C-alpha positions, 0 to 999 in steps of 0.5 A: 486154075479150075480145080475139080479134083476134090473139095479139099483144094479150097483156099481160105478167103480173105475174111477167113484169113482175117479171123485166123489172124485175129484169133485169141490163142493159148496152148491147146495141149495144156487145154487153154486155147480159148478158140479151140475150146469154143470150136469144140463146144460149138460143134458138140452143141450143134451135133447134140453131143456132150463134148468135142475134140479138135484134130489136125485131120479127119484121118486122125480123128477117125483113128482116134475114135476107132481106138477109143471104141476098140481095144487090141484084138477087137474088130470094127465092121465097115464098108469096103468103100469106106474111107476108114477102111480103104483110104486111111493107110490101114491105120486101125490095124497098123496103129491100133491093132484093130481088125477091120471086117470089111463088107461090100457096100450097096449101090446107095452106099449103105451096108446091107443089114443082113451082112452086118448081122452075119458079120458080128462074131459070137463071143468066143476066143477064136474070134476078134471081138466085134465092138463097132459099126462104122458108117460114112455120110456122105459116101461117094457123094451119096446121102445115106437113107435116114431109115437105113441109118436108124435100122443099122444103128439099132441093130448095132446097139441090140448086138452090143456094138458102138457106132461111129460115123465118118461125117467128113461131109455130114454138113453136105448130107445135112444140107441135101437132106434139109435136116439139122446136122444134129439129126444126122449125128443123133444115132451115133456114139461118135461123129468125125466132122471135117472142115477142110473140104466143102466148108473151106477151112485149110486144116481141121476135124472135130470128133464129137461124142460123150465126154467119157469117149472124148477123154479116151480119144484125147489120150490117143490124139497125144499118142498119134502126135495130134496135140497142137499148141496155139491151134486157135489160129486153125480153129478160128477158120473152122468157126468162121466156116460154121458161121458162113460156109454151111448153107452155101453148100447147096450152091455146090450141090446145084453146080454138081447137078449142072456139071452132070447135065453138061456131061450127059450131052457128050456122046462119049461120056457115060454118066454114073452118078451125081449126088451132093457135090460129086459127079462120077462119069465114065470116059473111054479108057484110051482118052483118060490120060490125054483128056486130063492133059488137054484139060490141064493145058487149058487151066483145068485140073482133074483126076481122070486116071484115079477116078473120073470124079468131079467135085464142086466146091466154093472155089468153082463157079457156074461159069467154071463148069461151063468152061470145063464142059466146053473144054471136054466137048472141044477135046472130043470134037478134035478127035 
């Protein structure tokens, strides 16, 4: 199958599986799994932070970060389209008693500075306490402008807020921007980085930040059920991804541009945006369900009803994209 639904669908390669099989393991709840310790230290070093903490998922990593930054009755400022607000089950409110203050994202994925400033509450018992600004990079496949990130995090600091980056695809952002990942992570107090998307690992995210923050997040990871035992077999996949799958993200970005160029040649398709490894397009509503079925019959998985978003990744080749474009053209030609 050619699977364009997401970059989460990647499967471990034989060399990655071999690295997992050969991993030296211990008990990570006791803190003595050597491969997990190496992953945490490696990512902390690469991002310029003091410490790291391995999580089974990005959702849990983000939630533990929010809970480490905020107490009950505090609030975090976040974009309405952000994963930490829209796609993580309301966990901050449900499990952390943290109030989200969602703000409308601009077209480039940023939250306008004036909206952030206006949303920060005064110190008054009538209000939730504004404690944290959360951004996402990439967001909707877009790389946040570097100058904007500098200004937004500076504003937060001046107003007494901490900052967290949902960097699930921050390596995509770094490759696209041609900058070290440490440069993108530097303005933030904490960063959550996912390995089970474009980097190709089956499981795993790492939260990085100060040692004091990671110590607090470690307790919340336990409370949230994220403590794992011989987790080195999973950490080994992440280490393999760091060594072998970062630079190749540029191939996914080039393939996404190729996919977008192909869709632009189809009269019935209206291109919305393409950035890094995500292509967004608009199809006539009456064609979404039958086109999705048509493609599936031809060995191509998409998600047309949820969002006409096509995601390139290491398991999608340039030839696969040409096959997809030809199938879409064939569908409309048959109508």
